[in-house]
C-alpha positions in Angstrom: -2.4 34.6 7.0 0.4 34.9 4.5 3.9 34.9 6.0 5.3 38.5 6.3 8.0 39.0 3.7 6.6 36.5 1.3 7.9 37.5 -2.2 4.9 38.7 -4.2 6.5 40.5 -7.1 10.0 40.0 -8.4 11.1 40.6 -12.0 8.6 43.1 -13.2 10.1 43.5 -16.7 12.8 41.7 -18.5 15.1 42.9 -21.2 14.0 40.1 -23.5 10.3 41.1 -23.3 11.1 44.7 -23.8 13.5 44.2 -26.7 16.5 45.8 -24.9 19.8 45.7 -26.8 22.1 42.7 -26.1 24.6 44.9 -24.3 21.9 45.8 -21.7 20.6 42.2 -21.5 24.1 40.9 -20.8 24.5 43.2 -17.7 23.4 42.1 -14.3 20.0 43.7 -13.6 19.8 46.8 -11.4 17.5 45.7 -8.6 15.2 48.1 -6.7 13.6 46.7 -3.5 10.6 47.8 -1.5 7.8 46.5 0.7 4.2 47.3 -0.3 1.1 46.2 1.6 -0.7 43.5 -0.4 -2.9 42.6 2.6 -4.2 44.5 5.7 -5.8 48.0 5.9 -3.2 49.8 3.8 -3.5 47.4 0.8 -6.0 49.3 -1.3 -3.8 52.4 -1.5 -0.4 50.5 -1.3 -1.4 48.5 -4.4 -1.8 51.8 -6.3 1.6 52.9 -5.3 3.0 49.5 -6.4 1.5 49.9 -9.8 3.1 53.3 -10.1 6.5 51.7 -9.3 5.9 49.0 -11.8 5.0 51.4 -14.6 8.0 53.5 -13.9 10.3 50.5 -14.1 8.7 49.4 -17.4 9.2 52.9 -18.9 12.8 53.0 -17.7 13.5 49.7 -19.4 11.8 50.8 -22.6 14.3 53.6 -22.7 17.2 51.3 -22.4 17.4 50.6 -18.7 19.5 52.5 -16.2 23.3 52.7 -16.3 23.2 50.2 -19.1 21.3 47.7 -17.0 17.8 46.4 -17.1 15.8 47.3 -14.0 14.0 44.8 -11.8 11.6 45.6 -9.0 11.6 43.3 -6.0 8.6 43.8 -3.7 7.5 41.9 -0.6 4.2 42.1 1.3 4.5 43.8 4.7 0.9 43.0 5.7 0.4 46.7 6.6 2.6 46.1 9.7 5.5 48.3 10.7 7.6 45.4 12.2 7.1 43.4 9.0 8.2 46.3 6.9 11.4 46.7 8.9 12.3 43.0 8.6 11.8 43.2 4.8 14.0 46.2 4.3 16.7 44.7 6.5 16.6 41.6 4.4 16.5 43.5 1.1 19.6 45.5 2.1 21.7 42.9 3.9 20.7 39.5 2.3 19.2 40.2 -1.1 21.7 43.1 -1.5 19.4 45.1 -3.8 21.1 48.0 -5.6 18.6 50.7 -4.4 15.4 51.0 -2.4 12.0 52.8 -2.6 9.7 53.5 0.3 6.6 51.6 1.5 3.1 53.0 1.7 2.0 55.0 4.8 3.8 57.1 7.3 3.8 54.4 10.1 5.6 51.9 7.8 8.0 54.6 6.5 8.9 55.6 10.0 9.6 51.9 10.8 12.1 51.6 8.0 13.7 55.1 7.9 16.4 54.3 10.4 17.4 51.3 8.5 18.0 53.4 5.4 20.0 55.8 7.6 22.1 53.0 9.1 23.0 51.6 5.8 23.3 55.0 4.1 20.8 54.2 1.4 18.9 57.0 -0.3 15.2 56.2 0.1 12.6 58.2 -1.8 9.4 57.9 0.2 6.3 58.6 -2.0 3.9 57.0 0.6 4.6 59.2 3.6 3.4 62.6 4.6 4.1 62.6 8.3 6.3 65.6 9.0 8.0 64.1 12.1 9.6 61.4 9.9 11.6 64.1 8.1 12.4 66.3 11.0 14.6 64.0 13.0 18.0 64.8 11.5 17.9 61.9 9.0 19.9 62.5 5.9 18.9 59.7 3.5 15.0 59.9 3.3 13.2 62.2 0.9 9.5 63.2 0.8 7.3 63.3 -2.3 3.9 64.2 -0.8 2.9 67.5 0.5 3.2 67.4 4.3 0.3 66.1 6.3 -0.3 69.5 8.0 -1.6 71.1 4.7 -3.8 68.3 3.5 -7.0 70.2 4.5 -5.7 73.7 3.7 -8.1 74.1 0.8 -11.1 72.9 2.7 -10.5 75.3 5.5 -10.0 78.2 3.1 -13.2 77.4 1.3 -15.1 77.2 4.6 -13.6 80.6 5.7 -14.6 82.2 2.4 -18.2 81.2 3.1 -18.3 82.6 6.5 -18.4 79.3 8.4 -17.4 79.5 12.0 -16.9 76.1 13.6 -15.1 72.9 12.7 -14.9 69.4 14.1 -11.8 67.3 13.4 -11.5 63.5 13.6 -8.5 61.3 13.0 -7.2 57.8 13.2 -4.6 57.4 15.9 -1.5 57.3 13.6 1.3 59.8 13.1 0.1 60.7 9.6 -3.6 61.2 10.3 -3.0 63.0 13.6 -0.6 65.4 11.9 -3.3 66.2 9.3 -5.8 67.0 12.0 -3.3 69.0 14.0 -2.4 71.0 10.9 -6.0 71.6 10.1 -6.7 72.8 13.6 -3.9 75.4 13.3 -5.1 76.5 9.8 -8.6 76.8 11.1 -7.6 79.0 14.0 -5.6 81.2 11.7 -8.7 81.7 9.4 -10.9 82.5 12.4 -12.7 79.2 12.7 -13.3 77.7 16.2 -12.3 74.0 16.7 -15.3 72.6 18.6 -14.1 68.9 18.6 -10.7 67.3 18.1 -11.0 63.5 18.6 -9.1 60.4 17.6 -10.1 56.7 17.2 -8.0 53.6 17.2 -6.7 52.0 14.0 -9.1 49.3 12.8 -12.3 51.0 14.2 -15.4 49.9 12.3 -18.2 51.3 14.3 -18.2 55.1 14.3 -21.4 55.6 16.2 -19.8 56.9 19.4 -17.4 59.4 17.7 -20.1 60.7 15.4 -22.3 61.1 18.5 -19.7 63.6 19.8 -19.8 65.4 16.4 -23.6 65.6 16.6 -23.4 67.2 20.0 -20.8 69.7 18.9 -22.9 70.6 15.8 -20.1 72.0 13.7 -20.4 73.9 10.4 -17.5 71.8 9.0 -16.6 68.2 9.7 -13.2 67.0 8.5 -11.8 63.5 9.1 -8.2 62.5 8.5 -8.6 59.0 7.2 -7.4 56.0 5.2 -9.8 54.1 2.9 -11.7 51.9 5.4 -12.4 54.6 7.9 -13.3 57.1 5.2 -16.1 54.7 4.1 -17.1 53.8 7.6 -17.5 57.4 8.8 -19.4 58.5 5.6 -21.7 55.5 5.8 -22.6 56.0 9.4 -23.3 59.8 9.2 -26.8 59.4 7.7 -27.8 56.9 10.4 -26.7 59.2 13.3 -28.1 62.3 11.5 -24.8 64.2 11.2 -25.1 66.7 8.3 -22.6 69.6 8.5 -22.6 72.3 5.9 -19.2 71.0 4.6 -17.8 67.5 5.1 -14.3 66.5 4.0 -12.1 63.4 4.1 -8.5 62.6 3.2 -7.0 59.4 1.9 -9.5 57.0 0.5 -12.2 59.4 -0.5 -10.6 59.9 -3.9 -10.9 56.3 -5.0 -13.8 55.3 -7.4 -14.7 52.5 -4.9 -15.6 55.2 -2.3 -18.4 56.4 -4.6 -19.3 52.9 -5.6 -19.8 51.9 -1.9 -21.7 55.1 -0.9 -23.7 55.9 -4.1 -25.5 59.2 -3.8 -24.4 59.5 -0.2 -21.0 60.4 -1.5 -22.4 63.5 -3.3 -21.2 66.8 -1.8 -18.3 65.1 0.0 -15.0 67.0 -0.3 -11.7 65.1 -0.6 -8.1 66.2 -0.2 -5.8 64.8 -2.8 -2.2 65.2 -3.9 -3.0 64.5 -7.5 -5.9 63.2 -9.5 -6.3 61.9 -13.1 -9.1 64.5 -13.7 -6.3 67.0 -14.0 -5.7 66.0 -17.6 -9.4 66.7 -18.6 -10.1 69.9 -16.8 -12.3 72.2 -18.9 -13.3 75.8 -18.2 -15.4 77.8 -20.7 -15.2 74.9 -23.2 -11.4 75.0 -23.2 -8.9 72.6 -21.5 -7.1 74.1 -18.6 -3.4 73.7 -19.5 -1.5 71.8 -16.8 1.4 70.6 -18.8 4.1 72.8 -17.3 3.0 71.9 -13.8 2.4 68.2 -14.5 4.5 67.3 -17.5 3.7 63.9 -19.0 0.6 63.5 -16.8 -1.7 62.8 -19.8 0.7 60.1 -21.2 1.0 58.6 -17.7 -2.7 58.3 -17.3 -3.1 56.7 -20.7 -0.2 54.3 -20.1 -1.5 53.3 -16.6 -5.0 52.6 -17.8 -3.6 50.5 -20.7 -1.2 48.6 -18.4 -3.7 48.0 -15.6 -7.2 48.1 -17.1 -9.9 48.6 -14.5 -7.4 49.2 -11.7 -7.7 52.2 -9.3 -5.8 55.2 -10.4 -5.2 57.7 -7.6 -2.5 60.1 -6.3 -0.8 57.1 -4.7 -0.3 55.7 -8.3 1.2 58.9 -9.6 3.2 59.5 -6.4 4.7 56.0 -6.7 5.6 56.7 -10.4 7.1 60.1 -9.5 9.1 58.8 -6.6 10.6 56.1 -8.8 11.2 58.8 -11.5 13.2 60.9 -8.9 15.3 57.9 -7.9 16.0 56.8 -11.5 16.9 60.4 -12.5 19.3 60.7 -9.5 21.0 57.4 -10.5 21.3 58.6 -14.1 22.7 62.0 -13.1 25.3 60.6 -10.9 26.1 57.5 -12.8 26.2 55.8 -9.4 24.3 53.8 -6.8 26.3 55.3 -3.9 23.9 56.7 -1.2 25.9 59.9 -0.6 26.0 60.8 -4.2 22.3 60.0 -4.7 21.5 62.1 -1.7 23.4 65.1 -3.0 21.7 64.8 -6.4 18.2 64.6 -4.9 18.7 67.5 -2.6 19.6 69.7 -5.7 16.5 68.7 -7.7 13.9 71.4 -8.5 11.7 69.8 -11.1 8.2 68.9 -12.2 7.0 65.3 -12.6 3.8 63.7 -13.7 2.8 64.2 -10.1 3.7 67.9 -9.9 6.6 69.8 -8.3 9.4 68.0 -6.5 11.8 70.0 -4.4 13.0 69.2 -0.9 14.9 71.1 1.8 18.0 70.0 3.6 16.0 67.5 5.7 14.4 65.9 2.6 11.1 67.6 3.5 8.9 68.4 0.5 8.6 72.1 -0.2 7.5 72.2 -3.8 4.3 70.2 -4.1 0.7 71.6 -3.5 -2.5 69.8 -2.5 -5.8 69.8 -4.4 -9.4 69.8 -3.0 -12.2 68.1 -5.0 -15.9 67.5 -4.4 -17.9 64.6 -5.6 -20.5 66.0 -8.0 -22.8 63.8 -10.0 -20.6 60.8 -9.5 -17.4 62.6 -10.6 -14.5 64.3 -8.8 -14.6 68.1 -9.5 -11.5 70.0 -8.5 -12.7 73.1 -6.4 -9.4 74.3 -5.1 -6.9 75.9 -5.9 -8.8 78.5 -8.0 -6.5 78.3 -11.0 -7.2 74.6 -11.4 -10.9 74.7 -10.5 -13.2 74.5 -13.5 -16.3 75.2 -11.5 -17.6 76.0 -8.0 -18.2 73.9 -4.9 -21.8 72.9 -4.4 -22.6 74.6 -1.1 -24.1 74.0 1.4 -24.5 70.3 1.7 -28.3 69.7 1.6 -30.2 67.6 4.2 -30.0 63.8 3.7 -33.6 63.7 2.5 -32.9 66.0 -0.4 -29.9 64.2 -1.9 
């Protein structure tokens, strides 16, 4: 196993390669540090967030750097382990003395490093965390980019209620992020008149979902929703056919939006709903033969998608990519606005922001809790992700109900 904290990415872009002016090249680089999981269960999505950071840094340098300094991104592998992430941020701040920091991927790892940012009074934009509890502990230097976990499945519940469905089963990995998703979905379901007939968790790293899906089969819900990361999203979906679980609607969260999800499941991914913060399909939405304009809500999204695919050909492009880019945008803009790297001044600037990025709206309350951004619900249709909620961004309708396995 690779040693935790091994440096896996250092100088992402240099002034020389980008043709920065000599005055910028002569300045000491402005170094931004982070940990991102290169290995372990969080790696598939953490790598997308890392690529978002890298592209943001490249674009900042192409515009002349920040505060007259070329930007460098220093990233270390946290192995998807909270303790490793904490050690890395302690080192980045106290030994490497980076100028600024960005958050890791996942709520568990962000929780593990949040108090370090607080202790050292470093503003940390956290585009990999949606666990509400992280941002409701009186911390003053951490800022949320995602919509909160509790509303991830809002659209799925609304669509189910519109169709007169009555019962829902909720599964979740035992982590603060995924449990909060399931708890939020349970509350939303009750408000919309749906009965929660099963609420069950499974340990991180579970690979055999036979037992938990047996509980689902006995509950026989109209809707099954699972709060997941990538590996368990695939594992649950693959096992459902074998145990003959076939609800009228089936939704997943993180992981279901990746192309590899469909590649691994094939036609069994058809009709699956996914909750996503953002999707590249936004820039090609067509209704009645006309593009649905999203420019005001997601300014620069088309250019971001094009640049990402050029910079990282063949790589996954998900909301974690755009979220990473957006979080970096917010930090860079705060530094530019204040002309400073002081944590207090950056905090004040971020708290005042009310803006739209390639990822959508960014606005936080006094706790750094995201109040501007909104989720999307898509459905896999003919091998593509079709946005089906909210209505103003939905080019078509959900395919409902999910047919029997034998008819897919």
